[in-house]
C-alpha positions in Angstrom: 45.7 -2.2 13.6 42.2 -3.3 12.3 39.3 -0.8 12.2 36.6 -1.3 14.8 33.4 -2.6 13.2 30.4 -0.5 14.0 27.2 -2.0 15.2 25.0 -1.8 12.1 21.9 -3.1 10.5 21.4 -3.5 6.8 18.5 -1.5 5.4 17.0 -1.2 1.9 14.9 1.7 0.8 14.2 4.0 -2.1 15.3 7.6 -2.4 14.2 10.4 -4.7 16.6 10.7 -7.6 17.5 14.3 -6.7 18.7 13.2 -3.2 20.6 10.2 -4.7 22.4 12.5 -7.1 23.4 14.8 -4.2 24.7 11.9 -2.2 26.6 10.7 -5.3 28.1 14.1 -5.9 29.2 14.5 -2.3 30.7 11.1 -2.4 32.7 12.0 -5.5 33.8 15.3 -4.1 34.8 14.2 -0.6 35.5 10.5 -0.9 33.3 9.9 2.0 31.4 6.6 1.8 27.7 7.1 1.0 26.8 5.3 4.2 28.7 7.9 6.2 27.0 10.8 4.3 23.5 9.3 5.0 24.4 8.6 8.7 25.6 12.1 9.3 22.5 13.6 7.6 20.2 11.4 9.6 22.0 12.2 12.9 21.6 16.0 12.2 17.9 15.5 11.2 17.1 13.7 14.5 19.1 16.2 16.5 17.0 19.0 15.0 13.8 17.1 15.7 14.8 16.6 19.3 15.6 20.3 19.7 12.2 21.3 18.3 10.4 18.9 20.7 12.2 20.4 23.8 11.4 24.1 23.1 
């Protein structure tokens, strides 16, 4: 059975080298795609922002 394709938008941006190294290291350690690592980090970041705005 084929995987469901996520709705996505290509984006291009620069990251600080220390953040890129952390993403690379986590990718190597877990095998998770870098896209998934960044998506999860951004989801958590936005959840935290929303929580701060509702207090």
